[in-house]
Each structure stands twice: as C-alpha cells, then as structure tokens.
C-alpha positions in Angstrom: 146.1 146.7 84.9 145.7 149.6 82.5 143.8 149.5 79.3 147.1 149.7 77.4 148.4 146.6 79.1 145.1 144.7 78.6 145.0 145.6 74.8 148.7 144.5 74.4 148.0 141.2 76.2 144.9 140.6 74.1 146.7 141.2 70.8 149.5 139.0 72.0 147.1 136.1 72.7 144.6 136.5 69.9 146.6 138.1 67.0 146.0 141.3 65.0 142.7 143.1 65.8 140.8 146.1 64.4 139.6 149.1 66.4 136.0 147.7 66.2 137.0 144.3 67.6 139.0 145.9 70.4 136.2 148.4 71.3 133.7 145.5 71.4 136.0 143.4 73.6 136.9 146.1 76.1 133.7 148.2 76.0 135.4 151.6 75.7 134.9 154.5 73.3 136.5 154.3 69.9 138.5 157.5 70.6 140.0 155.9 73.7 141.0 152.8 71.8 142.5 154.8 69.0 144.6 156.8 71.5 145.6 153.6 73.3 146.7 151.9 70.0 148.5 155.0 69.0 150.5 155.0 72.2 151.4 151.4 71.7 152.5 152.1 68.2 154.7 155.0 69.4 156.3 152.8 72.0 157.1 150.3 69.2 155.0 147.4 70.7 152.4 147.4 67.9 152.4 148.0 64.2 149.5 148.9 61.9 148.8 146.2 59.4 146.8 147.3 56.3 144.1 144.8 55.4 140.9 144.6 53.3 138.6 145.1 56.3 140.5 148.1 57.6 143.6 148.7 59.7 144.5 145.9 62.1 147.1 146.2 64.9 149.5 143.4 65.5 152.8 142.9 67.4 155.9 144.5 66.0 158.9 142.3 64.9 160.9 143.5 67.9 158.1 142.6 70.3 157.5 139.2 68.7 161.3 138.4 69.1 161.2 139.5 72.7 158.2 137.4 73.5 159.6 134.4 71.8 162.9 134.6 73.6 161.3 134.8 77.1 161.6 131.6 79.0 158.3 130.0 79.9 157.5 130.2 83.6 157.3 127.2 85.9 154.5 124.8 85.2 151.7 124.8 87.8 151.0 121.5 89.4 147.8 119.7 88.4 144.9 120.4 90.8 144.1 117.7 93.4 140.9 115.9 92.4 137.9 116.4 94.7 137.4 113.5 97.0 133.9 112.9 98.3 133.3 112.3 102.0 131.9 109.0 103.0 128.5 110.4 103.9 128.1 112.1 100.5 128.5 108.7 98.7 125.5 107.1 100.4 122.3 107.1 98.4 119.5 109.2 99.9 116.7 107.2 101.5 113.3 109.0 101.0 111.9 107.0 104.0 114.4 108.6 106.4 113.6 112.3 105.8 113.2 114.4 108.9 112.4 118.1 109.3 115.8 118.5 110.9 117.4 117.8 107.5 116.1 121.0 106.1 117.4 124.5 106.9 115.1 127.5 106.7 
C-alpha cells in the first residue's frame, strides 16, 4: 500500500487532517506529505479546508458521494469463543509438582 493510499484511507476514517498531524501519524518528511496531499488534491480526492489552525485536508464532495454510495461488504462472522481443554480447567496442586513438569 502506497503512502498516498494510506493517507487517503486515514482521512476517510478520521476526518480532515493537517500536514503536522499526517506527518506525525505516518512518520515521513513534511515535504513528502505536502507532495502526497498535492497529488490527492490534483486527482480530486481531497480538498484543502481553510481553518484557524492552518490548512486541513478533507474528502472532496465527489469522493464523499462515491464512498457513501458504495455498498458495505459482507459481514464477517463472529469469532468462535475459545474453549478450554479439560486438563486446563483443573486447579494446580502444589503437592504434585515434579521436575518433568518444567521445560528447560
């Protein structure tokens, strides 16, 4: 997965982000993040949003509409609960310890 895809998915999940927030999240240089966000803006996936704390990048209206119209994937079944084996359920008896019970 490329940095561009990771950034796009992160903004999709967590909402608008600034360069500083994205740089801290992905641990890349600020210039790389600026270039990546610029590419996403040129592709029409992100739009710059002016705010008090600086410029944030969020999803464009077209991207939000495309994401909203996508059908959700099939639901994954719930995981099967862990079942203990019969010998794990017995309480330990300190009188019955042998050296063969330990591995070195």
